[in-house]
C-alpha positions in Angstrom: 250.3 115.5 67.1 246.9 115.8 65.5 247.7 113.0 63.1 248.9 110.8 66.0 245.6 111.3 67.8 243.6 110.6 64.7 245.5 107.3 64.2 245.0 106.4 67.9 241.2 107.2 67.7 240.9 105.1 64.5 242.8 102.2 66.1 240.4 102.3 69.1 237.3 102.4 66.9 238.6 99.4 64.9 239.3 97.5 68.1 235.8 98.2 69.5 234.2 97.2 66.2 236.1 93.9 66.1 235.0 93.1 69.6 231.4 93.8 68.9 231.2 91.6 65.8 228.8 88.7 66.1 230.3 85.6 67.9 229.2 82.3 66.4 229.3 78.8 67.8 229.6 75.6 65.8 227.1 72.9 66.3 227.2 69.3 64.9 223.8 68.5 63.5 222.9 64.8 63.1 219.9 64.2 60.9 218.3 60.8 60.7 215.9 60.2 57.8 212.7 58.0 57.9 212.8 55.0 55.7 210.8 56.3 52.8 210.9 55.2 49.2 211.8 57.4 46.2 214.5 59.8 45.3 216.9 61.4 47.7 215.5 64.3 49.8 216.7 67.9 49.6 216.8 69.6 53.0 217.1 73.3 53.6 217.9 74.6 57.1 216.9 78.2 57.7 217.1 80.7 60.5 213.6 82.1 61.2 213.3 85.4 63.0 210.8 86.0 65.9 208.3 87.5 63.3 208.3 84.1 61.5 210.2 85.4 58.5 213.2 83.8 56.8 216.4 85.6 57.9 219.2 83.3 56.6 219.8 80.0 54.9 222.2 78.0 57.0 222.5 74.9 54.9 221.2 73.2 51.8 221.4 69.5 51.3 221.2 69.1 47.6 223.4 71.0 45.2 221.3 71.1 41.9 219.7 74.5 41.9 217.0 73.3 39.4 215.2 71.6 42.3 215.3 74.6 44.7 211.9 75.7 43.5 210.4 72.6 45.1 210.7 74.5 48.4 207.8 76.8 47.7 208.0 78.9 50.9 211.8 79.1 51.1 212.2 79.7 47.4 210.3 83.0 47.7 213.1 84.1 50.1 215.9 82.7 48.0 214.5 84.4 44.9 214.9 87.8 46.7 218.4 87.2 48.0 219.9 84.5 45.6 222.1 83.7 48.6 222.8 80.6 50.6 224.8 81.7 53.7 225.9 78.2 54.6 227.1 75.2 52.6 225.5 73.1 50.0 226.0 69.4 50.3 224.7 66.1 49.0 221.0 65.2 49.2 220.1 62.4 51.5 218.1 59.1 51.0 215.5 57.4 52.9 216.8 55.7 56.1 220.2 57.5 55.8 221.9 59.5 58.4 224.2 62.5 57.9 226.2 64.9 60.1 226.7 68.5 59.2 228.2 71.5 61.0 226.2 74.7 61.4 227.5 78.1 62.5 224.9 79.8 64.7 225.2 83.4 65.8 225.2 83.4 69.6 223.2 86.7 69.6 220.1 84.9 68.3 220.0 82.1 70.9 217.2 82.6 73.5 215.8 85.6 71.5 212.7 84.0 69.9 214.4 82.7 66.7 214.1 79.1 65.5 215.7 76.7 63.0 213.4 75.3 60.3 214.2 72.1 58.4 212.2 71.9 55.2 212.3 68.7 53.1 211.3 67.9 49.6 211.5 64.8 47.5 210.9 64.7 43.7 207.3 63.9 42.8 206.3 63.6 46.5 205.1 65.9 49.3 206.9 69.0 50.4 207.2 69.6 54.1 207.5 73.3 55.0 208.3 72.6 58.7 209.4 69.0 58.8 211.3 70.0 61.9 211.3 73.3 63.8 213.5 73.8 66.7 213.3 76.8 69.1 216.8 78.4 69.0 217.2 78.2 72.7 219.9 76.6 74.9 217.4 73.7 75.6 216.4 73.4 72.0 220.0 73.0 70.9 220.7 70.4 73.6 217.9 68.0 72.8 216.4 65.9 70.0 213.6 67.1 67.8 211.3 64.7 65.9 210.4 65.3 62.3 206.9 65.3 60.7 207.8 64.2 57.2 210.9 62.6 55.7 213.1 63.5 58.6 212.9 61.1 61.6 214.8 63.4 64.0 217.5 66.0 64.4 220.0 66.2 67.2 222.5 68.9 68.0 225.7 69.0 70.0 227.9 72.0 70.5 231.4 71.8 69.2 233.9 72.8 71.9 236.5 75.1 70.7 
């Protein structure tokens, strides 16, 4: 009987733990680049916590790690973790447009977090906050203009 109760208690704990795991939502992220000249841009998308610190790397556009040190601020974080939580994809050229999917933890929306898009082009200027989007319901529903190589970023929630 004691063994049965222990198994039941363990089952209950596992069920509760599974239900409290973070829920994520998928968002399509459309990124339009300005028509600049030069090499293709590397873009890193990071989750920034309410204190302004890097919490997670959601996406890297550019798969050659030798260029990651061009992101001076992000690279400090990457050097500590050596981890990119999201995907790595192709870099993107001037005037081009790309669509990527981002998984965003629902628990951080409307809690003071933001998404930061950093951009870097070989032998050109590095933009630490090319685009910063408050991670709010409104922020994820609109369009955000860039300040550097990125013309704008637009999100749409993927219905499941």
